[in-house]
N, C-alpha and C positions, 0 to 999 in steps of 0.2 A: 506592404506584402499582402497578396490576395489570399484570402482565406479559402481553404478547400471546401467544396460543397459537401454537406452532409447527406444530400439526397442521393439515392441509389439511381444509376443511370437506367433510363427506360429500355426495357426488353422489346426489341423490334423484331418482328417476324421477317425473316429474309425474303418471304414471298410479297411482303408489303412495301418493300424498298423501291419497287418500280411500279409504274402506272400503265394505263391503257395506251396503246399507240393512237387510238381514235381521239384521245384527249390530249395529244401532243407530246407524249413521253416517248422518246426515241431510244431509250436505253436498250431495249431488247431487239433492235434491228440488227445488231451484230450477231453473227452465227454462233460464235464462240460463247457469248453471254447467254443465248438461247439454250445451248447445251447445258450449261451450268445451272441455269434456271430450271430446266426439266429434271435435272438430278435432285435440285431442292424440292421440287414438287413430289417426286417419288419418295424421297426421304421423309417428307412430312406426312404423305399418305399412308406409308407403312408404320410410321410412328403413332398416327392416330388409331391405327388398327392393331398396334401391339405386336407387329410382325417384322422380322429383319428385312432389309433391303437386299436383293439378290443381284447377281452380276449379269443377268441376261436381259437387263432392261425392264423387267417387271411385267412384261406383256402377258406372260403365261402364268403369273402368280397372282392376278388381280382377284380372283374368286377366293383363294386361300387367305387373302389379306383381310377377309371379313370374319376371321375366326372368332375375333373378340365380340362380334355381333351374333354369335351362334349360327353362322352360315356355313359351317364346315361339314354339312351333311351331304354334299354333293360333289361330284367331279365334273368340271366344265366340259361340255361337248358330249356328255352322257346324260342318261335319263335322270330326271330330278326326283330324288327319293326323300324329299323333306316335306314338312307341313308348312304351307305357304303363310298361314295366318301369323304365326309368331315371327316369321322371317320378315314379312313386309312391315310389321310393327317395329322390329329392330332396326331396319334400314330407315324408316321414316323418322324415328327418333334421332338416329345418328345424323342424317342429312340436314337437320335443323341446327345441329351443334355448331358453335362458332368456328371451330377448326375446319369443319367441312365447308362452311360458307367461304372461308378464306381460300380453301383449296380449289373450289368451283371458280372463283374469281381469278385465281392464279392461272388456271387452265385457259380461261378465256383471254387473259393478257397474252399468254404464249401462242394461242391460236391467231389472234390478231397480228402479232409480230411475224409469225411465219407467213401469212397472206401478204402483209405489207412489204415484206422482204423478198417476195415472189420465190420463196424457197419450196422446191418440189422434190427433194432428194429422199433417201431412205430415212434419214432422221425425222423429216416432216411427217413421213408416213407412219413411223412408229409412234409419234407424239399423238397423231389422231386416232391411232388404234387404241392407245392407252386412254385417251380422253373418252372415246365412245363407249368402251367397256365400263370404265369407272362410273361415268355418268348415267349409264343405263341402270346400274345397281343402285345409284343414289336417286334414281327417278327424277331426273333433271333434263327434260326434253329440249329445254332452251339451249342446252350444250351439245346433247348427242345428235339431234336432228340435223342442224347446219353442218356438224362435223361429218356425219355420214355422207351428206351431199357433196361436200368438198373433197372427201376421200375418193368417192367413186367417180366424180365428174372431172376433177383436175389432177389430183395426186396419182391416181391410177394410171393416168396417161403418161406421165413422166417417170414414175417408179411403180411399175405394174405390181399388183397384188397377185399372189399365186391363186390357183384355182379354189382352193380351200377357203383362203381369206376373202376372196371375191364373193363366193357363195355365202359365206357367213354374213357379211355386211349388207348384202343385197337382201337377205332374209330379214335382217334387222329392219331395213328400210320399209319393206312390204308389211311387216308386222306392225310397225308404227303407224303407217298409212291406214291400215285396216283396223287395228285395235284402238289406238289413242285418237287419231284424227277422223275415224269413222268415214274415211273416203275410199270406199271399195272400188269405185270406177278408176281412181288413180293407181290403186294397188294392182288391179288386173292390167292396166296400161303399162305399168313399169315392168311387171312380170313378163308380158309379151314382148316388150321392147328388148329386154335383156335375155330372153329365151330362158327364163329361170323357171325350172320345174322340179320340185321335190315333192314326194308324197305327203310329208308332214305339213308344209306350208299350204299345199293345195287342200288338204283336209281342214286346216284352220280357216282358210278363205271360204271354203264351201260351208263350213259351220256357221260363220258369221252371216253369209248371204241368206242362209235358210233359218237362222235362228236356232240351230241345233246345238243345244248346250251339252248333250250327251256326246256328240262327236268332238266338241271343243275339249271336254274333259279327257277324252281318250287321247287327243293330240297332245294335251299337256303331259301326259305320262312319258311321252318320248321326247319332250323338249328339254334343252339345257337350261341352266339358271338364267341367262341373259334373255332367252326367248320366253321364259316363264314370266319374267318381270315386264316384258313388253305386253304379253298377253293379258297381264293383270289389268291393263287399262280397260279391257272389255268386260271384266268380271261383273261390275255393277249392272251394266246393260243386259248381260246374259242372265244375271240373277233375277232381275225384274221380269224378263220374259218368262223364266222358269216358274216364277211365283204366280204370274198370271195364268199360265197354262195349267198349272196344278189346281189353282183356285176354280178354274172352270171345268175341270175334267174329273176330279176325284172328290170322294166324300171323306176319305182318310187315307193316310199313308204312314208307313213306318218312319219314326223319327230320323233314323240314320239315312234313309233314302232321300228325305227332304233336305237334310243337311249336306249330302253329297251333291245333289242337283244344284242347290243354290250357292254352294260354297260358303255357307254361313252356319255358325252354331245356332241352335234354337233361340237362345236369349237375344243374340244379335239380329236374328231374322225378325223376331216379334218386335224389337226396339226400332230397327231401321225401316222395315217394310210396313209397319203398322197393320199387320194382318190380323183379322179377327179370329184366328184360329186358336184352338186350345190343345194342351198337352194332356193326354190320358195314359199314363204309364209310359210305355215305349211308342205309343201311337199319336200322331198329330191328327186331330179331328179338324177337317177343313170345313165341312158343311154338315149341319144336322139334318137328319131325315124329318121331313114334315109329316106330322101326325094327320091321318085321315079322319 
């Protein structure tokens, strides 16, 4: 008689039970299996964030799912009224957690399966919308950039996006080109090809072209959370430019003005930019007057 094992059965994450189609696993090529797997992805996503799964597919609740990361100070599609420093730190910490790594890989598996099975219906469109919005918040361009291209170039032709959705994801593409990839020529080419014109994106592109960090800061005030996360890729570049300009143009400036222009607290500015400036009360002394 075989003795029962005293070892506890291993707990297997349902998202790990299937592999990548590109590696030979064909489990997700079935459409019904894809839909069940997408439900599992949404369940784990909301579980990681401590929020319940909704019945509307989750597309409109992605931002609220970050409440456990202190990202509940904004309304998607409206002006961002939160302090980005703590928000980016919270997301960066969460994105490196094992649960989110598994989630990102699961979304890649599902995207590969949808492409391999030539699925272009409303389900495929909703999956890609979910993936793009989620991975923008997780700052994972390897996921959201190809997903944006496939959504606009392929899925939109078979299952058209409405005008609001099309404008939203075109805007994300333009911001990614301009802010992360620093490819302004391609950004303007895409804008002209799709005849995409909005005052906000035009202001952002103009600010990046001219190195106008003041205009970029004004544009951020009207950006929603996804746009803010995409614009954050340009923050370091603009902070370097602002630091150089202030260093060449001023003897001293109020501390709050320097922090607002660079987007960095005084301590972080001193540490990261290695500036030889000094703090005197509420004033940052940039250059000392030479004695005659």
